[in-house]
N, C-alpha and C positions, 0 to 999 in steps of 0.2 A: 405546547399543549399542557404545560404545568407538571409534566411527569418528571422533569429534571429541573434542578435549580439552576440559576444562571452560572454559578461557579462550576457545577458539574458539567454543564454544556460547554463552557469555555475550556475546561481541562480536556474534555473529549475532543473538541475541535483542534486544540493544540497538539494533542497526541496524534491525531490523524494527519495533521499537516506535517509533523515530523516524519511519519512513515512515508508520505508522498515525497518529501525532500530527499529521504534516503534512497527511494526508488529512482528518483531523477539522477542523483549523483552516481548510483551504481550503473545506470544505463549509459551515462556519459563515459564512465570509465571502461565500459565493455562494448563500445560501438553500437549502442542502442538496444542491447539485449541483457537480460539477467541470467546469471549462471543458475544452475539447479539449486545450489546452496543458498544463494541470495533469494530465489523464489520461495524456498521453504521458510527462510527467516521472515520474509515479508508476510507470508501466509500465517505464520505463527503469531506475529505481532498483530495482524488484523483480527485474528480469532480472539486474542487476548483483549483487544479493544472492544470487540463485539460483546464479549462476556461482561466487561466492565459497564458498557452501556446498559445491558439488560439488568444488571444489579442496581445501577443508579436509577433506572426507571421504576424499579420495584422495591425501593428501600423506604417507602412511607414518608419521604421528604417531598414536599410540594412547593413549587415556585409560587410566590405571591401573585395574586391576580390583579 
């Protein structure tokens, strides 16, 4: 939509992919479940990523059309 530049979008997607890979590895290590500590860590990382997305969408940088 032009709210994020291509570089910002790429970094965001890579960050989200890293979180997903971490969840996958943690689940494999624990028989398909996340421990409470792992769940809190994933939630914290997802919240951080969400805040970064909000900031990137509202930082007055616009992707070229």
